[in-house]
Structure formats: structure tokens, C-alpha cells
Steps between C-alpha positions, in 0.01 A plus 500: 500500500419131532564319167240232571224760477389617156345845477132505410568676170729219384252233609225670300732531199592132525131406514428715196784345301416138585123529437526462117728199538252326729213587265683351201573181694126428508462545124526254212610549143299262283707574190395320182297249703243777550398452136448126561286584804295752300438253217402225746258742665348577159465127426329459837251773410428333165453162670217643711299559182550144372304196622638347819272201533240414241338820371572688825754781451756598759322818602185294562701262718633797695151641544374152596221512242522123451516229769851364445604402850782657698817460294435694175374813684789473748745488211326791328521709816865419580625526143337837437573630850868412503564478126344833412446718806809422707719471189384840376571661838839329518595626154374849574657544843803272455481398864691188589231379739229523234723312256529213749127515570436472126743208475345309791144585399555394140658179631185434700298577188699242303409235756131596506494519120649156452263370765204662320604340170541165670157527664341567163677207333416240762141623516425460128365142540271632774340774294750786544633681196866485406731797555481754221778682316459808721577312820803329346625832361449662840707229670781547247490877554512461879792255472684761294416771753613290796836415345554858385421648842728250675777598260439873553469485878789260534740731316502750782 
């Protein structure tokens, strides 16, 4: 018998034994940082109820019920999309790829959030309303989510 050939039964057994190892390589363990992520997600939900600019609440910005330009709705969409939806899926499935998607997406949301705050502040002399507490709270929550997801995904 040629030693370079492995019988089919042993090849199937090897595949069966290595499958769980490969599956666990694609998983993350958020550890205690999962609680930080959950609290930041809750803060993000609360921020949607608060005013984001003038009397306009975050959910109204997301629904585009007020003409606010491009940046506040873009931030609302990215922060809730990545900060809530992708983060929830990443926590539930513990997939490494979703953890990185949440980290990158929340990083993009930080940039759009800071840009949205800046656009509101420089536009105040021209008739725009200043950023509200909800928008500032949402940016802080997304900063927390981005750093937490980078920490979680980078551990693997």
C-alpha cells in the first residue's frame, strides 16, 4: 500500500474533526466588552428620541420629515444601520467578519456624525439650528461602539 495515499474513510474523518476548529476560528468572544456595546446601543436608541437639531428629533431626521440637508440624515442612517443593526447581528452571531463590519461602519458613522455637528455649528449664523443633545449623544455612543468593536475584532 502506498503511504502517500490516505484512504477515503480517514480523509472524511479528518474533515469531520477539523470542521469545528475552522468554525471557531471565524468566531469572536466579546467578553465583558459586550456589555459596553449593549449599553452604547441603548444610548443610541435613546438619542433617537431626543432633539438632534432644533426641535427635530432623531427619528424625524431619519425619516427625513424636516429639510436638514444631507449630513444629519446620513449620520442617522449610518449610526443606526451600523450601530444598531450590524452590532446586534455581530453580538448575536459572534462572527468575526460582522465584528469588523461593525467596527468600520461605526468608524464611518463617527466621521459623518462629527461632520453633521460641524455643519450645524457653522450654519447657525446662516439660519440653521445648532446640534441638539441627541445628535451629540449619538456621536458619543457611536465613538464608544467603534472603539469597542475594534477592540473585540482585534483580539482574535
